[in-house]
C-alpha positions in Angstrom: 0.0 0.0 0.0 1.4 3.5 -0.9 1.7 6.4 1.3 -1.5 8.1 2.2 -1.1 11.9 2.5 -3.7 14.3 3.8 -3.8 18.0 3.3 -4.9 19.8 6.4 -5.8 23.5 6.6 -5.5 25.1 10.1 -7.1 28.5 10.3 -5.8 31.0 12.9 -8.1 32.7 15.4 -11.2 33.9 13.7 -12.3 37.3 15.2 -15.8 38.6 15.1 -18.1 39.2 12.1 -15.2 40.3 9.8 -13.4 37.0 10.5 -16.5 34.9 9.9 -17.2 36.8 6.6 -13.7 36.3 5.1 -13.8 32.6 6.0 -17.2 32.2 4.4 -15.9 34.1 1.3 -12.5 32.3 0.9 -12.5 28.9 2.4 -14.2 26.8 -0.3 -11.7 28.3 -2.8 -8.7 27.3 -0.7 -10.2 23.8 -0.2 -10.5 23.5 -4.0 -7.2 25.1 -4.8 -5.1 22.9 -2.5 -7.3 19.8 -2.4 -7.8 20.2 1.3 -9.0 17.0 3.1 -9.7 18.5 6.5 -10.2 21.9 8.0 -9.4 22.9 11.6 -10.2 26.5 12.8 -9.7 28.2 16.1 -13.0 30.1 16.8 -12.9 31.2 20.4 -13.3 34.8 19.4 -15.8 34.4 16.6 -18.7 35.8 18.6 -18.5 39.6 18.4 -14.7 39.3 18.9 -14.8 37.4 22.2 -16.3 34.0 22.8 -18.3 31.5 20.6 -21.9 31.1 19.7 -24.1 28.5 18.0 -24.6 30.9 15.1 -20.9 31.4 14.6 -20.3 27.7 14.8 -23.0 27.1 12.2 -21.4 29.8 9.9 -18.0 28.2 10.1 -19.3 24.7 9.5 -21.3 25.9 6.5 -18.1 27.5 5.1 -16.3 24.2 5.2 -14.7 23.9 8.7 -14.7 20.4 10.1 -13.6 21.1 13.7 -13.6 24.4 15.7 -11.1 24.6 18.5 -11.2 27.0 21.4 -9.3 28.6 24.3 -9.7 30.7 27.3 -12.4 32.9 25.6 -14.5 29.8 24.8 -16.2 30.5 28.2 -17.0 34.2 27.5 -20.5 33.5 26.1 -22.6 31.6 28.7 -25.2 30.9 26.0 -22.7 28.6 24.3 -22.3 26.1 27.1 -25.1 23.9 26.0 -23.6 23.7 22.5 -20.3 22.7 24.1 -22.1 19.8 25.7 -23.8 18.5 22.5 -21.6 19.3 19.5 -18.8 17.0 18.6 -17.4 19.5 16.0 -16.4 22.0 18.7 -13.7 21.6 21.2 -12.4 23.4 24.3 -9.0 22.9 25.9 -8.8 19.4 27.4 -6.8 20.5 30.4 -9.5 22.4 32.1 -10.5 20.7 35.4 -12.7 17.7 35.2 -16.4 18.6 34.9 -16.0 21.6 32.7 -18.4 21.7 29.8 -17.5 20.1 26.5 -14.6 17.9 25.2 -11.0 18.6 24.5 -10.3 16.1 21.8 -12.1 14.2 19.1 -11.5 11.6 16.4 -12.9 12.5 13.0 -13.1 10.7 9.7 -11.5 12.0 6.5 -12.7 11.1 3.1 -11.0 9.2 0.2 -9.7 6.4 2.4 -7.4 8.7 4.4 -8.5 7.2 7.7 -9.2 9.2 10.9 -7.6 12.3 12.4 -7.5 13.2 16.1 -7.7 16.9 17.0 -6.5 17.9 20.5 -7.1 21.3 22.1 -4.8 22.3 24.9 -4.2 25.6 26.8 -1.0 27.0 28.2 -0.6 28.1 31.8 2.2 30.7 31.6 0.5 34.2 32.0 -2.8 32.4 31.8 -5.2 30.5 34.2 -3.5 27.9 36.5 -5.4 25.0 35.0 -4.2 21.4 34.6 -0.8 20.6 33.0 -1.0 20.6 29.2 2.1 18.3 28.9 0.7 15.6 31.1 -2.8 16.1 29.6 -1.2 15.5 26.1 0.3 12.3 27.4 -3.1 11.1 28.6 -4.9 12.0 25.3 -2.2 10.3 23.2 -2.6 7.2 25.3 -6.4 7.2 24.7 -6.2 7.6 20.9 -2.9 6.0 19.8 -4.5 2.6 19.2 -7.2 4.1 17.0 -5.4 6.8 15.0 -1.9 7.8 13.9 -2.6 11.3 12.7 -2.9 13.7 15.6 -3.0 17.5 15.4 -2.7 19.7 18.5 -4.0 23.3 18.9 -1.8 24.7 21.7 -3.6 27.8 22.8 -1.0 29.7 24.8 0.4 33.1 25.6 4.1 32.2 26.0 6.0 31.2 22.9 8.4 29.2 25.1 5.6 27.0 26.4 4.4 26.3 22.8 7.9 25.4 21.6 8.5 23.3 24.7 5.3 21.3 24.0 6.3 20.8 20.4 9.7 19.3 21.5 8.0 17.2 24.1 5.6 15.7 21.6 7.9 15.6 18.6 7.4 12.3 16.8 4.3 11.5 18.9 1.9 13.8 17.1 1.7 15.0 13.5 1.6 18.7 14.3 1.5 21.3 17.1 0.1 24.6 16.0 0.0 27.6 18.3 -2.9 30.0 18.7 -4.0 32.8 21.0 -1.6 35.7 20.3 -3.3 36.7 17.0 0.1 37.4 15.4 1.3 35.0 12.7 4.8 33.8 13.4 7.4 33.0 10.7 8.8 29.9 12.4 6.9 27.1 10.7 9.1 24.0 10.5 9.2 20.2 10.7 10.8 19.0 14.0 13.5 16.3 13.8 11.1 13.4 14.4 8.4 14.7 12.0 6.1 17.0 14.0 5.0 20.1 12.1 5.2 23.3 14.2 4.4 27.0 14.1 4.2 29.2 17.2 1.1 31.0 16.1 -1.2 30.5 13.1 -2.2 34.2 13.3 -5.5 36.0 13.2 -8.3 35.8 10.7 -10.0 39.1 11.2 -9.5 42.9 11.2 -5.9 43.9 11.4 -6.6 47.7 11.6 -6.8 46.9 15.3 -5.0 45.8 18.4 -5.2 42.0 17.9 -8.8 42.4 16.8 -9.9 45.1 19.3 -10.7 48.7 18.2 -7.6 50.7 18.6 -8.8 53.5 20.9 -10.3 51.0 23.4 -7.1 49.0 23.5 -4.7 52.0 23.8 -6.9 53.5 26.6 -6.4 50.3 28.5 -2.7 50.8 28.4 -2.8 54.6 29.0 -5.2 54.6 32.0 -4.7 51.0 33.3 -8.5 50.7 33.7 -11.0 48.4 32.0 -12.6 49.5 28.7 -15.3 47.8 26.8 -14.1 45.3 24.2 -15.3 46.4 20.8 -14.4 44.3 17.7 -12.6 46.2 14.9 -13.8 46.0 11.3 -11.2 47.0 8.8 -8.2 45.5 6.9 -9.4 41.9 7.2 -6.9 39.1 6.5 -7.2 35.3 6.3 -4.4 33.6 8.3 -3.8 29.9 8.1 -1.3 27.0 7.9 -1.3 24.3 5.2 0.0 20.9 6.4 0.8 17.8 4.4 0.6 14.8 6.7 1.5 11.2 6.1 -1.5 9.7 7.8 0.0 6.2 8.3 3.2 7.4 10.0 1.6 10.4 11.6 4.2 12.9 10.6 4.2 16.2 8.7 5.9 16.2 5.3 5.2 19.8 4.3 4.1 23.0 6.0 3.5 26.5 4.7 1.9 29.7 6.0 -1.0 31.5 4.3 -1.8 35.2 4.8 -4.2 36.8 2.4 -4.1 39.5 1.4 -0.4 40.0 2.2 0.6 43.0 4.2 2.1 46.0 2.5 5.9 46.0 3.1 7.2 48.6 0.7 10.6 48.6 -1.0 13.9 47.6 0.8 17.2 48.1 -1.1 19.3 45.1 -1.7 22.7 45.1 0.1 
């Protein structure tokens, strides 16, 4: 039997209505262009820029997303808790304490004889809530799924780059990919680790970039100027689609190719050659 290779598209944090709209507008085109077999999308900020909703989940699913992952803002919309209980296509970080609504990993089928894929959602602890250990939680999840599936993709939702990189080294060769989310800034460190795990510190933000990581500029700068709370208001302009394209050997459970997508690209001007 020949190598079975799946193309996975991982979409960085979708923020508010602008993010939902660009996903709805572009995703099917990307699926067709790159023959994408499975789509993962972090949607914890899809509901008005903070939190998730059933309506946002429906819109992402209609656009072509197979699994929506989450993070610390998954809990910002109380009305979404019942959906977390009932929908297998939406995840929240697995390392929240036992009894928290929802699930942190799932096994999903891919078409065309590519087999199954496990998607795992974890959350970091550095500069974030002191929840359960993501490293030990990853060990536990891998133990649960390793007899059923070789292809495992991890969304590591974390503030600290060091924590994301450490997890990638810790899991290198045991999962197909570790992709970072949460900071809303796409990093240029995509790579394949020595034992085959694809990695990028942050997939970036799919949403309005004329903003402070999705928030209207004045509200955000006032927070820093006055050190007082200000209402979160989602920005609207300069919307970009940020994602990672992964080629994964589904039998070996390793990444064979990884590239970033940012559309439209940012204006960079001219730099003279030295």
